[in-house]
N, C-alpha and C positions, 0 to 999 in steps of 0.2 A: 586751759595749760596758760592763767596770771601770770606770766611772768617776770610783767613788768610793769609800775602801778605808780604816777606820781599822782600825789595833793593838789596837782591843778596842773591845769596842760600849756605849754608850753607856750603856745599861741591861740590865740580868739580870734578868727575869720568873722567879721561882722559886713554888712549893710545898711548906712544908712538910710537909705532909697534902692529902688529898682530902677527908677526913673532912667532912660539914657537915650541918647542923640543919637544911637545906632541901631538896627534891625539886622544880628547877626544869626545869620545861617545855621550857627552848633550852639545857639546863645540857652545856654542852664536855666534863665531867672524867668523869662517868657510865660512861663507855661505852667511853674511850678512853686512862684515865689508869691505871697502877701502882698498887695498892694496896700494898705495901712501903713500911715510910717509913724512910727512914736515923734515926738518933736525935743529939743536942743536939750531941754532940762530933763526927758526922760532920759535922754542917753549920758547926761554929765553923770547922772543915778548909775547907767549900768557902768560907764568905767570907774564910776567908785567901788562897786559892787566888785569887778575885778581887780582893782589897785590893792584893797582888801583882803585878797584872795588870791595876791602872790601872782600874779599873770604877769610876764615879764613882755611879752608880743603883742601888739591889736593888729592885725592888717585890714585896711579897709576895702570891700569893693562893694561890689551892688550887681545891674546899675552902674553907670558912671559918676561916681565922690564928686568930680566938677561942676555937677550942676545941686550937691547942697549948698544952700547958700552962707550955712554957717558951717562949714567944714574945717574954714582953717582951726577958729576960737574953738571945736571940737578936740582939736587936735595938742593944741595948743595947751588945753585944759586935762586931757588924759596927761600926757608929756608931765605937766604940775604932779600928776597923782602916778607919778612911775612908771608909763609905760610907754612900750616904745613901739611908735608907731611906723606904721609900713602903706603905700597905696598900691593898687592897681589901677589902671588907668587903660582908655584906647589914646588916650594923646590928646587929641581932635583940638580940645580946647585950653591946650597947656601952651599958652604963649609966652613970650618974655617974661610978662606984669605976673602970670601964673606961677610961673618957674621963683621968680623972687618971694615971691608968698607963700610955697613951699617950704624952700629954705628959711626964710624966718618964722612960719610955724615949727619948725623941727623935726619934717622926717624924717624918719633914719635912712630908706629906701622908697623908689618910687619904681613900679614898674610897666613897664610899658608893652601893649601887644602888637607885635606883626608876626603875622600867619602866612608869609610865605616873603621871598626876598624878589618877587616880580609883584611892580604894583598894582596891575592888573590885575593880578589873583587875590593880591590884599584887598583889596576896593570891593571884590566882587562876594568870595567870606563875610566882607564886613557889611555888604551889602551899605558900603556909604564908596561917592565916589570924593578922590580927594584926601580918601582915611593914612591911606602910605608916607603920604607927602607931609600930610601933619603928624605922624606919629614920627617920623625922622627929624619934624624941625622940632618935634617934646624932647627927644633927645639931647639935641644940639641946645635947647635951652637951659635943661635942668643941666649937663654939661658946664654950663656955662656958670651956673649958680657952685656949682660942687657938690651936690648932689648924687648920689649913687643911685645909679641904676640899674635896672634889670631887663630884660624882653622875654616876653612868653612867647611859644608858639603854639598852637594847637598841630597837634600832626595828625591829615588828613589825607585823605587821595590826592587831594588836591596840592601841594607840597612834599610829601613824602620821599619822592626821586631827587627833587631839588634842597630840601631844607638846609646842607650843608653852606651854600650861597648865602647867609645869610651874618655869616661868623664876619668874613670880612667889613661887611657893612656897618656891623653894627660897632664893628671895634675902632672903627673913623670915629664914634661918639663915646668914647670912654665905657662902655661897654662891659663890667665886667664875670659878668653870668647870664649865660642863654637857660632858660627853660625850655624843655620839651618836654611839653605834656601828653598824656595818653589823653584821644577823645571817650568825653563822657555822653551818655546817650541818655541827658537827663536833657527836658525841655525841647526846643526846639534839635536838639541836636541828638537826639530822638527821634521826633519825626523825620528828620535827614540823615539815618544810621545808614538807609541802605544805600542812597549817593555816599555823602564822604568817610564813613568807618571802614579802616584796614579788617581785611579780614585773619584768620589767625595765622595765616602763615605770611602773610605780608606782613606785620607785628615783629613776626620771629626774624626776618628779613630789615626790615626799619633799627632794628634795636642793632640788630650783628654792621649793618653800616654804622649805625649812630655811633657804637663804640670807638669806632675807625676813625671817628672824624674827632671823634672826644681828647684821641689818644695821639693824633699830626697835628692838635691845636691846644698843647697846655698853656698857652698863652688868654685863654677866656674858660671859666667855670662853666661845663657843662652836666647841666644835671637834671635831672628824668624824680617821675614819682609814683613811678609804677611797679609792683611788686613781682609781676610774672616775670620779668628779668635777673630773675632767679637761675630760672631752666635753662640761661644761657653759662655756657660752663666757663665762657669770657670774662665775666661781671662777677666780681669778687670782692664787693661793697657787705660792708654790714654795720646797715643801718641804725640807728637805735633802740628803734622800736622794727621785731620784723611784721611782714605784711603790710595790714594798710597801717595808716597813721591814725584813723577818722577813731574819737574815743578813746583814745595812748597816746598823743600827743596837740590835738588841738579839738575844737570845738566848735559850728556854725552857727550866729544870733544873726534873724531875718532883722528886716527893719522895723519889726511888729513886737520886738521883742521873745519870740519862739526862737527855741536851741534844738538844732536837731546835729547830729553827729558828721555832719559836714555840708555843706553846698550843694551837694548834688545829687540827697539823701530828704527825702517827703517827711520822712519820721519824727516828728515833734517829740521829743524826751521832755519837754517842760519850758516854760517861760524865766526871761534872767529877771524881772521887775516881777513876778505872783511869785517864784518857788523856789526855798532854797538849794542854793546852786551847787553848792558843798555836800551839801545827800544825795544831788539826782551825781555826781559825778560819782559817787561813791557806789549806789544802790542801785542809778536805774537801768533795769532788765536787757533795754535795749544793747547798751553800752556794755554791759558783762555777757552781752552775747555777742558783739565782738572783739571784743579783749579773750576771750574761751570759747574760739572756733571748732566746730567738730566735719573732720573733713567728707568728704560727700562725693558720690559719684565718683570718677576718675582722679581725685586726690586723694582718694584712700591706699593709693597705689605705688604714690608720687616721692622718690627718693628727694626730694627736696621740700617739700610739703614745712616740715618744719621752720625753711625763710621764707615761704611765698604767703604762707596761711590762706592759703585759696584766690588770692591776687585783690583784684578789686574788689570792695562790701558793697560799693555804689552799683556799680555795672550787675555786680550779681543779683544782689537785689530789685533794680528796674526790670530786667527782663527775667527773671524767674521769682519772684517775691519772697528768698531766704536767703539770707545774706551768708549761710555756709554753700553758698550751692557755686560750683567753679565757676571761676572768671571766664565768661564768652570769651575774651580775647584770648585766652589759653589754649597754644598750639598744639598741645602735651594731645595725642591719640589713646595712647594708655601704655603699660607696663611702667618702662625708665626712658621712653624714647621725649627723647629731647629735642 
């Protein structure tokens, strides 16, 4: 059911390095990502390839991007090529001087990770004392430079009951968008899944509460990235593509140039410097499987499958070895039970 196809992704998520000053308990990259790193010149070649392909957005992750010495030069170069660059950071290194450099480099936005409204919980989750205060300081420094900021929160058992308390905190720093990310089961996230991940029923209750929080806080945009939310009758959004966006709206590039559908999937489809990216985008068997899902198991009798398309493909693949398996976070038991 390939009902949507773009000539190029809207967003490329890229990691310049997987070096990091944190050792987070849910980190996807410490277990599955390559340690090899391309050079600055190699990444300039990548920017040129993406520019020629007319990719509009380049989001820089990792690892911690601020550990890359040539980060700002890379962003300036990419901007000159017509790419709109954003970045995800833990905020620990983002002092006033770094905020000025971020502004000067031309980032369109910077996302800061805050995983609890409680300092001690965030610091423990991120395994870094002082990280909560540093994250708030980063938001303040970026606000002073009028850099657009977002906040990302990974939902887990540690914050599912008090996540909404982050809203008034981030509003103080002119944050306009809060991302509530579903827990991914990659890397350390897989190892700590039993301790941190929610049960399907807990995900249902969390999302119902989160939608209420969003309704009661219209002054801040609260965003989600989980297709299984379509199981909730009160969730009536119609995104640009149905189901998972991996391989439809976005791709991921590792620090060694390897391409995967998303950062949470270890399935390599090619290398940006060695393969024809346009041919891969059109003909990759992996991408075409993601774009043309076939319902399996309980998905075959689900009335909202056409919207959900089986949920998160990364979770399904990690847990069952098959993209078409039902998302393990799905709370549906059978029939048309929502």
